[in-house]
Structure formats: C-alpha cells, structure tokens
C-alpha positions in Angstrom: -39.9 22.5 25.6 -36.5 21.0 26.4 -37.9 17.6 27.3 -39.5 16.9 23.9 -36.3 17.9 22.1 -34.2 15.6 24.3 -36.7 12.8 23.8 -36.6 13.3 20.0 -32.8 13.3 20.0 -32.7 10.2 22.1 -35.1 8.4 19.8 -33.2 9.5 16.7 -30.0 8.2 18.3 -31.5 4.9 19.1 -32.8 4.5 15.5 -29.5 5.5 14.1 -27.6 3.0 16.3 -30.1 0.2 15.4 -29.7 0.9 11.7 -25.9 0.9 12.1 -26.0 -2.4 13.9 -28.3 -3.9 11.3 -26.0 -2.8 8.5 -22.6 -3.4 10.2 -23.2 -6.7 12.0 -23.3 -8.9 8.9 -20.4 -7.1 7.3 -18.3 -7.4 10.5 -19.2 -11.1 10.8 -18.2 -11.7 7.1 -14.9 -9.9 7.6 -14.1 -11.8 10.8 -14.2 -15.1 8.7 -11.7 -13.7 6.3 -8.0 -14.8 6.8 -5.7 -12.1 8.0 -3.4 -10.6 5.4 0.2 -11.9 5.6 2.5 -9.4 7.2 5.8 -8.9 5.3 8.9 -6.8 5.8 8.5 -4.9 2.5 7.1 -1.7 3.9 10.0 -1.5 6.5 12.6 -2.3 3.8 11.3 0.3 1.4 11.2 3.0 4.1 14.8 2.1 5.2 16.1 2.0 1.6 14.5 5.3 0.6 15.9 7.0 3.7 19.4 5.6 3.0 19.2 6.6 -0.7 18.1 10.2 0.0 21.1 10.7 2.4 23.5 10.4 -0.6 24.1 12.8 -3.4 24.1 10.1 -6.1 20.8 9.7 -8.0 21.7 6.6 -10.0 20.6 3.1 -8.7 21.5 -0.3 -10.0 18.9 -2.9 -9.1 20.2 -6.4 -9.7 17.8 -9.3 -9.3 14.7 -7.2 -9.8 12.3 -10.0 -10.5 8.8 -8.8 -11.0 9.1 -6.1 -8.4 7.8 -2.6 -8.8 10.7 -1.2 -6.8 12.6 0.1 -9.8 9.6 2.0 -11.0 9.0 3.5 -7.5 12.6 4.7 -7.4 12.4 6.2 -10.8 9.2 8.0 -9.8 11.1 9.3 -6.8 13.6 10.9 -9.1 16.3 8.3 -9.3 17.8 7.0 -12.6 17.4 3.2 -12.2 19.0 0.4 -14.1 17.2 -2.8 -13.4 18.8 -6.1 -14.4 17.6 -9.7 -14.0 18.0 -13.1 -15.5 14.4 -13.8 -16.7 14.9 -17.3 -18.2 12.4 -18.6 -15.6 9.9 -15.9 -16.4 10.3 -15.0 -20.1 13.1 -17.1 -21.5 15.8 -14.4 -21.7 17.6 -11.7 -19.9 16.2 -8.3 -19.2 18.0 -5.0 -18.7 16.0 -1.8 -18.6 17.0 1.7 -17.7 14.2 3.8 -16.2 14.7 7.5 -16.8 13.9 10.0 -14.1 10.5 11.7 -14.6 10.7 15.1 -16.3 
C-alpha cells in the first residue's frame, strides 16, 4: 500500500515542478533582460538621520534645500514638526516654505 502512495506523491511532485518550470522560465528570462535598479545611498542616509534625530529631545526639524523630496513628510509622519524651505524658481517660479504639523 505504501508503494502506490509514494509513486503518486512522486508523480504529483514531478507534475508540480514541470508546471512551475513552464510558468517561471519565461518570467525569469524576461526579468534577466531588465536592467538592474540603480543603488543609491538614500536608505542608509534615512536610517542614519532617523537614528540621530531620535537620540535628541528636540522634535522640530528645519529642512533647507528640500527639493522634491518626501523626506519632510516622512519626518512629520514620524512625529517631528518640520519646516521645509527651498528656492523653487527652477521648479515653480518662486520660493516655497511649508511647515508640516505633527500628526494628531
């Protein structure tokens, strides 16, 4: 009785693996042709900055030269009161200053 069960399991496994190969092989080949994403230092900088900011009692942050970054919003969402300032003449034709309140 054990032999037919083992044969059935073996057959099911081979069918599963063949189906997985048939499905995954074209996908993996297509992904292999895609260029690799550019690695940047943002994730390390954010981790370092958040760790440094949380060591201090102050909860107010001045971000000068914000550009189009989401960093001020991230800090505000983390509980900081953020003032973001940038000269946006090259973006919008003016200067922008915004104070992001801490979430309630």
